[in-house]
MITIFI-261146 format. One record per residue: x, y, z of N, C-alpha, C, O, CB in turn; residue number from 1. Coordinates in nm, 2 decimals. Glycine has a CB too. Layout:
// MITIFI-261146
R    n.X    n.Y    n.Z   ca.X   ca.Y   ca.Z    c.X    c.Y    c.Z    o.X    o.Y    o.Z   cb.X   cb.Y   cb.Z resi
R      X      Y      Z      X      Y      Z      X      Y      Z      X      Y      Z      X      Y      Z  NUM
...
This chain:
// MITIFI-261146
R    n.X    n.Y    n.Z   ca.X   ca.Y   ca.Z    c.X    c.Y    c.Z    o.X    o.Y    o.Z   cb.X   cb.Y   cb.Z resi
R  -2.40   1.16  -9.53  -2.41   1.22  -9.40  -2.52   1.14  -9.32  -2.62   1.11  -9.38  -2.44   1.37  -9.40    1
R  -2.49   1.11  -9.19  -2.58   1.03  -9.11  -2.70   1.12  -9.06  -2.81   1.06  -9.05  -2.51   0.98  -8.99    2
R  -2.68   1.25  -9.04  -2.78   1.33  -8.98  -2.90   1.37  -9.07  -2.87   1.42  -9.18  -2.71   1.45  -8.92    3
R  -3.02   1.35  -9.02  -3.14   1.40  -9.10  -3.15   1.56  -9.07  -3.19   1.63  -9.15  -3.27   1.33  -9.06    4
R  -3.10   1.59  -8.95  -3.10   1.73  -8.90  -2.96   1.76  -8.87  -2.91   1.73  -8.76  -3.20   1.76  -8.78    5
R  -2.89   1.83  -8.95  -2.74   1.85  -8.92  -2.72   1.92  -8.79  -2.80   2.01  -8.75  -2.68   1.93  -9.03    6
R  -2.62   1.89  -8.72  -2.59   1.95  -8.59  -2.57   2.10  -8.60  -2.50   2.15  -8.70  -2.47   1.89  -8.53    7
R  -2.62   2.18  -8.51  -2.61   2.32  -8.51  -2.56   2.36  -8.37  -2.63   2.33  -8.28  -2.74   2.39  -8.55    8
R  -2.44   2.42  -8.36  -2.38   2.44  -8.23  -2.47   2.52  -8.14  -2.49   2.49  -8.02  -2.25   2.51  -8.24    9
R  -2.53   2.63  -8.19  -2.62   2.71  -8.11  -2.75   2.63  -8.06  -2.79   2.65  -7.95  -2.66   2.84  -8.19   10
R  -2.81   2.56  -8.15  -2.92   2.48  -8.11  -2.89   2.37  -8.00  -2.96   2.35  -7.91  -2.98   2.41  -8.23   11
R  -2.77   2.31  -8.02  -2.73   2.21  -7.92  -2.71   2.28  -7.78  -2.75   2.23  -7.68  -2.59   2.14  -7.96   12
R  -2.64   2.40  -7.78  -2.63   2.47  -7.66  -2.76   2.51  -7.60  -2.77   2.50  -7.47  -2.55   2.60  -7.69   13
R  -2.85   2.55  -7.67  -2.99   2.58  -7.62  -3.06   2.46  -7.56  -3.13   2.47  -7.46  -3.07   2.65  -7.73   14
R  -3.04   2.35  -7.63  -3.10   2.22  -7.59  -3.05   2.18  -7.45  -3.13   2.12  -7.38  -3.08   2.12  -7.69   15
R  -2.92   2.21  -7.42  -2.86   2.17  -7.30  -2.91   2.25  -7.18  -2.90   2.21  -7.07  -2.71   2.17  -7.32   16
R  -2.96   2.37  -7.21  -2.99   2.47  -7.10  -3.10   2.41  -7.01  -3.20   2.36  -7.05  -3.03   2.61  -7.16   17
R  -3.07   2.42  -6.87  -3.17   2.37  -6.78  -3.18   2.22  -6.76  -3.28   2.17  -6.71  -3.30   2.42  -6.81   18
R  -3.08   2.15  -6.81  -3.08   2.00  -6.81  -2.96   1.95  -6.73  -2.87   2.03  -6.69  -3.09   1.94  -6.95   19
R  -2.95   1.82  -6.72  -2.83   1.76  -6.66  -2.71   1.79  -6.74  -2.60   1.80  -6.68  -2.85   1.60  -6.65   20
R  -2.72   1.80  -6.86  -2.61   1.83  -6.95  -2.54   1.96  -6.91  -2.42   1.97  -6.90  -2.65   1.84  -7.10   21
R  -2.63   2.06  -6.89  -2.58   2.19  -6.84  -2.52   2.18  -6.70  -2.41   2.24  -6.68  -2.69   2.30  -6.84   22
R  -2.58   2.11  -6.61  -2.54   2.10  -6.48  -2.40   2.03  -6.48  -2.31   2.07  -6.40  -2.64   2.01  -6.40   23
R  -2.37   1.94  -6.56  -2.24   1.87  -6.57  -2.14   1.95  -6.65  -2.02   1.91  -6.65  -2.26   1.73  -6.63   24
R  -2.18   2.06  -6.71  -2.09   2.14  -6.78  -2.05   2.09  -6.92  -1.95   2.12  -6.97  -1.96   2.15  -6.70   25
R  -2.14   2.00  -6.98  -2.11   1.95  -7.11  -2.11   2.07  -7.21  -2.20   2.16  -7.21  -2.21   1.85  -7.15   26
R  -2.02   2.06  -7.31  -2.01   2.16  -7.42  -1.98   2.09  -7.55  -1.90   2.00  -7.55  -1.91   2.27  -7.39   27
R  -2.04   2.13  -7.65  -2.01   2.07  -7.78  -1.87   2.10  -7.82  -1.82   2.22  -7.81  -2.11   2.13  -7.89   28
R  -1.80   2.00  -7.86  -1.66   2.01  -7.90  -1.64   2.01  -8.05  -1.56   2.08  -8.10  -1.57   1.90  -7.83   29
R  -1.73   1.94  -8.12  -1.72   1.93  -8.26  -1.81   1.82  -8.31  -1.87   1.74  -8.24  -1.58   1.91  -8.31   30
R  -1.83   1.82  -8.45  -1.91   1.72  -8.51  -1.87   1.70  -8.66  -1.80   1.79  -8.71  -2.06   1.75  -8.51   31
R  -1.90   1.59  -8.71  -1.87   1.56  -8.85  -1.99   1.49  -8.92  -2.10   1.49  -8.86  -1.74   1.48  -8.87   32
R  -1.97   1.42  -9.03  -2.07   1.36  -9.10  -2.14   1.24  -9.02  -2.26   1.22  -9.04  -2.02   1.30  -9.23   33
R  -2.07   1.18  -8.93  -2.12   1.07  -8.85  -2.07   1.06  -8.71  -2.06   0.95  -8.65  -2.10   0.94  -8.92   34
R  -2.02   1.17  -8.66  -1.97   1.17  -8.52  -2.00   1.31  -8.45  -2.02   1.41  -8.52  -1.82   1.15  -8.52   35
R  -2.01   1.30  -8.32  -2.02   1.43  -8.24  -1.93   1.41  -8.12  -1.92   1.30  -8.06  -2.18   1.45  -8.20   36
R  -1.87   1.52  -8.07  -1.79   1.52  -7.96  -1.83   1.62  -7.86  -1.87   1.73  -7.90  -1.64   1.54  -7.99   37
R  -1.83   1.59  -7.73  -1.86   1.69  -7.63  -1.75   1.68  -7.52  -1.68   1.58  -7.51  -2.00   1.67  -7.56   38
R  -1.73   1.80  -7.45  -1.63   1.81  -7.35  -1.70   1.82  -7.22  -1.81   1.88  -7.20  -1.54   1.94  -7.37   39
R  -1.65   1.75  -7.11  -1.70   1.76  -6.98  -1.59   1.78  -6.88  -1.49   1.71  -6.88  -1.78   1.63  -6.94   40
R  -1.60   1.88  -6.79  -1.50   1.91  -6.70  -1.50   1.80  -6.59  -1.60   1.74  -6.55  -1.52   2.04  -6.63   41
R  -1.38   1.77  -6.54  -1.36   1.69  -6.42  -1.35   1.78  -6.30  -1.24   1.83  -6.28  -1.24   1.59  -6.44   42
R  -1.46   1.81  -6.23  -1.46   1.91  -6.13  -1.56   1.87  -6.02  -1.60   1.75  -6.01  -1.49   2.04  -6.18   43
R  -1.59   1.96  -5.93  -1.68   1.93  -5.82  -1.81   1.87  -5.86  -1.88   1.80  -5.78  -1.71   2.05  -5.74   44
R  -1.86   1.89  -5.98  -1.98   1.83  -6.03  -1.97   1.69  -6.08  -2.07   1.62  -6.08  -2.04   1.91  -6.15   45
R  -1.85   1.64  -6.11  -1.83   1.51  -6.18  -1.74   1.42  -6.11  -1.71   1.31  -6.16  -1.79   1.54  -6.32   46
R  -1.68   1.46  -6.00  -1.59   1.37  -5.93  -1.65   1.29  -5.82  -1.76   1.33  -5.77  -1.47   1.44  -5.87   47
R  -1.59   1.18  -5.78  -1.63   1.10  -5.66  -1.55   1.15  -5.54  -1.46   1.24  -5.56  -1.60   0.95  -5.68   48
R  -1.58   1.11  -5.43  -1.51   1.16  -5.31  -1.36   1.15  -5.31  -1.29   1.22  -5.23  -1.56   1.10  -5.18   49
R  -1.30   1.06  -5.39  -1.16   1.04  -5.40  -1.09   1.14  -5.50  -0.97   1.12  -5.52  -1.13   0.90  -5.44   50
R  -1.16   1.23  -5.55  -1.10   1.33  -5.64  -1.08   1.29  -5.79  -1.00   1.35  -5.86  -0.97   1.37  -5.58   51
R  -1.15   1.18  -5.83  -1.14   1.14  -5.97  -1.27   1.13  -6.03  -1.38   1.13  -5.96  -1.07   1.00  -5.97   52
R  -1.27   1.13  -6.16  -1.40   1.12  -6.24  -1.49   1.01  -6.19  -1.45   0.90  -6.18  -1.37   1.11  -6.39   53
R  -1.61   1.04  -6.16  -1.71   0.95  -6.12  -1.76   0.87  -6.24  -1.79   0.93  -6.35  -1.84   1.02  -6.05   54
R  -1.77   0.74  -6.23  -1.82   0.66  -6.34  -1.96   0.69  -6.38  -1.99   0.68  -6.50  -1.81   0.51  -6.30   55
R  -2.04   0.73  -6.29  -2.18   0.77  -6.32  -2.18   0.90  -6.41  -2.26   0.91  -6.50  -2.26   0.80  -6.20   56
R  -2.08   0.99  -6.39  -2.07   1.10  -6.48  -2.03   1.07  -6.62  -2.08   1.13  -6.71  -1.97   1.20  -6.43   57
R  -1.95   0.96  -6.63  -1.91   0.92  -6.76  -2.03   0.85  -6.84  -2.05   0.87  -6.96  -1.80   0.81  -6.75   58
R  -2.11   0.78  -6.76  -2.24   0.72  -6.82  -2.34   0.83  -6.85  -2.40   0.82  -6.96  -2.31   0.62  -6.72   59
R  -2.35   0.93  -6.77  -2.44   1.05  -6.80  -2.39   1.12  -6.93  -2.48   1.15  -7.01  -2.45   1.15  -6.68   60
R  -2.26   1.14  -6.95  -2.21   1.19  -7.07  -2.24   1.10  -7.19  -2.29   1.15  -7.29  -2.06   1.21  -7.05   61
R  -2.22   0.97  -7.18  -2.25   0.88  -7.29  -2.40   0.88  -7.33  -2.43   0.89  -7.44  -2.20   0.74  -7.25   62
R  -2.48   0.87  -7.23  -2.63   0.86  -7.26  -2.68   0.99  -7.32  -2.76   0.99  -7.41  -2.71   0.82  -7.13   63
R  -2.63   1.10  -7.26  -2.67   1.23  -7.31  -2.62   1.26  -7.45  -2.70   1.31  -7.54  -2.62   1.35  -7.22   64
R  -2.50   1.22  -7.48  -2.45   1.23  -7.62  -2.53   1.14  -7.72  -2.56   1.19  -7.83  -2.30   1.19  -7.62   65
R  -2.56   1.02  -7.67  -2.64   0.93  -7.76  -2.78   0.98  -7.79  -2.83   0.98  -7.90  -2.65   0.79  -7.70   66
R  -2.84   1.04  -7.69  -2.98   1.09  -7.70  -2.97   1.21  -7.80  -3.06   1.23  -7.88  -3.04   1.13  -7.57   67
R  -2.87   1.30  -7.78  -2.86   1.41  -7.87  -2.84   1.37  -8.02  -2.91   1.42  -8.10  -2.74   1.50  -7.83   68
R  -2.75   1.27  -8.04  -2.73   1.22  -8.17  -2.86   1.16  -8.23  -2.89   1.18  -8.35  -2.61   1.12  -8.17   69
R  -2.93   1.08  -8.15  -3.05   1.02  -8.20  -3.15   1.11  -8.24  -3.22   1.09  -8.35  -3.11   0.93  -8.09   70
R  -3.17   1.23  -8.17  -3.26   1.33  -8.21  -3.23   1.38  -8.35  -3.32   1.41  -8.43  -3.26   1.45  -8.11   71
R  -3.10   1.39  -8.38  -3.05   1.44  -8.51  -3.08   1.34  -8.62  -3.08   1.37  -8.74  -2.91   1.47  -8.51   72
R  -3.11   1.21  -8.58  -3.14   1.11  -8.68  -3.29   1.07  -8.70  -3.32   1.00  -8.79  -3.06   0.98  -8.64   73
R  -3.37   1.13  -8.61  -3.51   1.10  -8.62  -3.58   1.18  -8.73  -3.55   1.30  -8.75  -3.58   1.13  -8.49   74
R  -3.66   1.12  -8.81  -3.73   1.19  -8.92  -3.81   1.31  -8.87  -3.80   1.41  -8.93  -3.82   1.09  -8.99   75
R  -3.89   1.29  -8.76  -3.97   1.40  -8.71  -3.96   1.41  -8.56  -4.04   1.34  -8.49  -4.12   1.39  -8.76   76
R  -3.87   1.49  -8.51  -3.85   1.50  -8.36  -3.97   1.55  -8.29  -3.98   1.55  -8.17  -3.73   1.58  -8.32   77
R  -4.07   1.61  -8.36  -4.19   1.67  -8.29  -4.29   1.55  -8.26  -4.37   1.57  -8.17  -4.26   1.77  -8.38   78
R  -4.27   1.44  -8.32  -4.36   1.33  -8.30  -4.30   1.21  -8.23  -4.37   1.12  -8.18  -4.43   1.28  -8.43   79
R  -4.16   1.20  -8.24  -4.09   1.08  -8.18  -3.97   1.14  -8.10  -3.93   1.25  -8.12  -4.03   0.99  -8.30   80
R  -3.93   1.05  -8.00  -3.82   1.09  -7.91  -3.73   0.97  -7.88  -3.78   0.86  -7.87  -3.88   1.16  -7.79   81
R  -3.61   0.99  -7.86  -3.52   0.88  -7.82  -3.53   0.85  -7.67  -3.53   0.95  -7.59  -3.37   0.91  -7.86   82
R  -3.53   0.73  -7.63  -3.51   0.69  -7.49  -3.41   0.58  -7.48  -3.41   0.48  -7.56  -3.65   0.64  -7.43   83
R  -3.32   0.60  -7.38  -3.22   0.49  -7.36  -3.28   0.37  -7.30  -3.36   0.38  -7.21  -3.10   0.54  -7.27   84
R  -3.24   0.25  -7.36  -3.29   0.13  -7.31  -3.18   0.03  -7.25  -3.21  -0.06  -7.18  -3.37   0.05  -7.41   85
R  -3.06   0.07  -7.29  -2.95  -0.02  -7.23  -2.82   0.06  -7.25  -2.80   0.12  -7.36  -2.94  -0.16  -7.30   86
R  -2.74   0.06  -7.15  -2.60   0.12  -7.16  -2.51   0.04  -7.08  -2.54  -0.02  -6.98  -2.61   0.27  -7.11   87
R  -2.39   0.02  -7.14  -2.28  -0.04  -7.06  -2.15   0.04  -7.07  -2.14   0.12  -7.16  -2.26  -0.19  -7.11   88
R  -2.06   0.01  -6.99  -1.94   0.09  -6.99  -1.82   0.01  -6.92  -1.84  -0.06  -6.83  -1.96   0.22  -6.92   89
R  -1.71   0.03  -6.98  -1.58  -0.01  -6.91  -1.50   0.11  -6.88  -1.47   0.19  -6.97  -1.50  -0.11  -7.00   90
R  -1.48   0.13  -6.75  -1.40   0.24  -6.70  -1.25   0.19  -6.70  -1.22   0.10  -6.62  -1.45   0.29  -6.56   91
R  -1.17   0.25  -6.78  -1.03   0.20  -6.80  -0.92   0.27  -6.73  -0.81   0.21  -6.70  -1.01   0.20  -6.95   92
R  -0.94   0.40  -6.69  -0.83   0.47  -6.62  -0.90   0.59  -6.55  -0.99   0.65  -6.60  -0.72   0.51  -6.72   93
R  -0.84   0.63  -6.44  -0.90   0.75  -6.37  -0.85   0.88  -6.44  -0.75   0.89  -6.51  -0.85   0.75  -6.23   94
R  -0.93   0.98  -6.41  -0.90   1.12  -6.45  -0.91   1.21  -6.33  -1.02   1.20  -6.26  -0.99   1.17  -6.57   95
R  -0.81   1.28  -6.30  -0.80   1.36  -6.18  -0.88   1.49  -6.19  -0.90   1.55  -6.30  -0.66   1.40  -6.14   96
R  -0.93   1.54  -6.07  -1.00   1.67  -6.06  -0.91   1.78  -6.12  -0.79   1.78  -6.11  -1.03   1.70  -5.92   97
R  -0.98   1.87  -6.19  -0.91   1.98  -6.26  -0.88   1.96  -6.40  -0.83   2.05  -6.47  -0.78   2.00  -6.19   98
R  -0.91   1.84  -6.45  -0.89   1.81  -6.60  -1.02   1.81  -6.67  -1.12   1.86  -6.61  -0.81   1.68  -6.62   99
R  -1.03   1.75  -6.78  -1.15   1.74  -6.86  -1.14   1.61  -6.94  -1.04   1.55  -6.95  -1.18   1.86  -6.95  100
R  -1.26   1.57  -6.99  -1.27   1.45  -7.08  -1.34   1.50  -7.20  -1.42   1.59  -7.20  -1.33   1.33  -7.01  101
R  -1.32   1.42  -7.31  -1.40   1.44  -7.43  -1.46   1.31  -7.47  -1.39   1.21  -7.49  -1.30   1.50  -7.55  102
R  -1.59   1.31  -7.49  -1.66   1.19  -7.53  -1.70   1.21  -7.68  -1.75   1.31  -7.73  -1.79   1.17  -7.45  103
R  -1.66   1.11  -7.76  -1.68   1.11  -7.90  -1.77   0.99  -7.93  -1.75   0.88  -7.90  -1.55   1.10  -7.98  104
R  -1.88   1.02  -8.01  -1.98   0.92  -8.04  -1.97   0.89  -8.19  -1.95   0.97  -8.27  -2.13   0.97  -8.01  105
R  -1.99   0.76  -8.22  -2.00   0.71  -8.36  -2.11   0.60  -8.37  -2.14   0.54  -8.27  -1.87   0.66  -8.41  106
R  -2.17   0.59  -8.48  -2.28   0.49  -8.49  -2.23   0.35  -8.50  -2.13   0.32  -8.56  -2.37   0.53  -8.61  107
R  -2.31   0.25  -8.44  -2.29   0.11  -8.47  -2.39   0.07  -8.57  -2.37   0.01  -8.67  -2.29   0.03  -8.34  108
R  -2.52   0.10  -8.53  -2.63   0.07  -8.62  -2.74   0.17  -8.60  -2.79   0.19  -8.48  -2.69  -0.08  -8.61  109
R  -2.79   0.23  -8.70  -2.90   0.33  -8.69  -3.02   0.28  -8.78  -3.01   0.28  -8.90  -2.85   0.47  -8.74  110
R  -3.12   0.23  -8.71  -3.24   0.19  -8.77  -3.35   0.29  -8.76  -3.33   0.40  -8.70  -3.28   0.05  -8.71  111
R  -3.47   0.25  -8.80  -3.58   0.34  -8.79  -3.63   0.36  -8.64  -3.67   0.46  -8.60  -3.70   0.29  -8.88  112
R  -3.63   0.25  -8.57  -3.68   0.25  -8.43  -3.57   0.22  -8.32  -3.60   0.23  -8.20  -3.79   0.14  -8.42  113
R  -3.45   0.18  -8.37  -3.35   0.15  -8.27  -3.21   0.20  -8.32  -3.17   0.18  -8.43  -3.34   0.00  -8.24  114
R  -3.14   0.27  -8.23  -3.01   0.32  -8.26  -2.91   0.26  -8.16  -2.94   0.25  -8.04  -3.00   0.47  -8.26  115
R  -2.79   0.22  -8.21  -2.68   0.17  -8.12  -2.56   0.25  -8.15  -2.51   0.26  -8.26  -2.65   0.02  -8.15  116
R  -2.51   0.31  -8.04  -2.40   0.40  -8.05  -2.28   0.35  -7.97  -2.29   0.27  -7.88  -2.44   0.54  -7.99  117
R  -2.16   0.39  -8.02  -2.03   0.37  -7.95  -1.98   0.50  -7.90  -1.98   0.60  -7.98  -1.93   0.30  -8.04  118
R  -1.95   0.51  -7.78  -1.90   0.63  -7.71  -1.76   0.61  -7.65  -1.75   0.52  -7.57  -1.99   0.68  -7.61  119
R  -1.66   0.68  -7.70  -1.53   0.67  -7.64  -1.50   0.80  -7.56  -1.52   0.91  -7.62  -1.42   0.65  -7.75  120
R  -1.46   0.79  -7.44  -1.43   0.90  -7.35  -1.28   0.90  -7.33  -1.22   0.80  -7.28  -1.51   0.89  -7.22  121
R  -1.21   1.01  -7.37  -1.06   1.03  -7.36  -1.03   1.15  -7.28  -1.10   1.24  -7.27  -1.00   1.04  -7.50  122
R  -0.91   1.14  -7.21  -0.86   1.25  -7.14  -0.78   1.35  -7.23  -0.78   1.32  -7.35  -0.76   1.20  -7.03  123
R  -0.73   1.46  -7.18  -0.66   1.56  -7.27  -0.54   1.50  -7.34  -0.49   1.55  -7.44  -0.62   1.68  -7.19  124
R  -0.48   1.39  -7.29  -0.37   1.33  -7.35  -0.41   1.22  -7.45  -0.33   1.14  -7.50  -0.28   1.27  -7.25  125
R  -0.54   1.21  -7.48  -0.60   1.12  -7.58  -0.60   0.98  -7.53  -0.63   0.88  -7.60  -0.53   1.12  -7.71  126
R  -0.57   0.96  -7.40  -0.58   0.82  -7.34  -0.73   0.78  -7.32  -0.80   0.86  -7.26  -0.50   0.82  -7.21  127
R  -0.76   0.66  -7.35  -0.90   0.61  -7.34  -0.93   0.59  -7.19  -0.86   0.52  -7.12  -0.92   0.48  -7.41  128
R  -1.03   0.66  -7.15  -1.08   0.66  -7.01  -1.19   0.56  -6.99  -1.20   0.49  -6.89  -1.12   0.81  -6.96  129
R  -1.29   0.56  -7.08  -1.41   0.48  -7.07  -1.46   0.45  -7.21  -1.44   0.54  -7.30  -1.52   0.55  -6.99  130
R  -1.51   0.34  -7.23  -1.58   0.30  -7.36  -1.72   0.25  -7.32  -1.73   0.17  -7.23  -1.49   0.20  -7.44  131
R  -1.81   0.30  -7.40  -1.95   0.27  -7.37  -2.03   0.24  -7.49  -2.00   0.28  -7.60  -2.01   0.39  -7.30  132
R  -2.13   0.15  -7.48  -2.22   0.12  -7.59  -2.36   0.15  -7.54  -2.40   0.11  -7.43  -2.20  -0.03  -7.63  133
R  -2.44   0.22  -7.62  -2.57   0.27  -7.58  -2.67   0.23  -7.68  -2.65   0.25  -7.80  -2.57   0.43  -7.56  134
R  -2.78   0.17  -7.64  -2.89   0.14  -7.72  -3.01   0.23  -7.69  -3.05   0.25  -7.58  -2.93  -0.01  -7.71  135
R  -3.06   0.29  -7.80  -3.17   0.38  -7.79  -3.29   0.33  -7.87  -3.28   0.29  -7.99  -3.13   0.52  -7.83  136
R  -3.41   0.34  -7.81  -3.53   0.31  -7.88  -3.60   0.45  -7.92  -3.60   0.54  -7.84  -3.62   0.23  -7.80  137
R  -3.65   0.45  -8.04  -3.73   0.57  -8.08  -3.88   0.54  -8.06  -3.93   0.45  -8.12  -3.69   0.60  -8.23  138
R  -3.94   0.62  -7.98  -4.08   0.60  -7.94  -4.16   0.73  -7.98  -4.11   0.84  -7.99  -4.09   0.57  -7.79  139
R  -4.29   0.70  -7.99  -4.38   0.81  -8.03  -4.40   0.90  -7.90  -4.41   0.84  -7.79  -4.52   0.76  -8.08  140
R  -4.40   1.03  -7.91  -4.40   1.12  -7.80  -4.54   1.10  -7.72  -4.54   1.10  -7.59  -4.39   1.26  -7.84  141
R  -4.64   1.07  -7.79  -4.77   1.06  -7.72  -4.78   0.93  -7.64  -4.88   0.90  -7.57  -4.89   1.07  -7.81  142
R  -4.68   0.84  -7.65  -4.68   0.71  -7.57  -4.61   0.73  -7.44  -4.60   0.64  -7.36  -4.62   0.60  -7.66  143
R  -4.55   0.84  -7.42  -4.47   0.87  -7.29  -4.56   0.90  -7.18  -4.52   0.93  -7.07  -4.37   0.98  -7.32  144
C-alpha cells in the first residue's frame, strides 16, 4: 500500500469543509492501495460561460486531489505539508452542464520530498476529458 495514513472517507470530507474543494462540490468517490477518485459536478460552480466544464476547474480538481494524496504519503503531516510546484493538463473533450466528472489519481513517483501524480478526469461515460500531471514538493510547515 502506498499510503502511510490510509484514506478515511469521513476525514477526507472534514478536510474539504470550508475550502475550494467544498465550494467546487468535490466528493470522495473511492480509493484503493495506490489510487484515489473524486467526483465533481459540472454545474454553475465549474462551467465557463459557454455551458461546458471550465479548464480551470479541472486543474483545481487535479491539484486538490494530488495535495490530498500527498498528505496521505507524508510521514508526519503535523510538521510537513505538500505544495504544488508544477501542473500541466491536456483538455481533450468538453463536458456539458448538468453532468459530472470523476478524477482518478495514481502515482508516477513518490519520493521523500517530491511527489509526481497522474490524474485522469473522465465523464460518466468513461470518456477521457482531461489528463494532468502534478508535481508536489513536501516542505516543512514552519518554512511557510
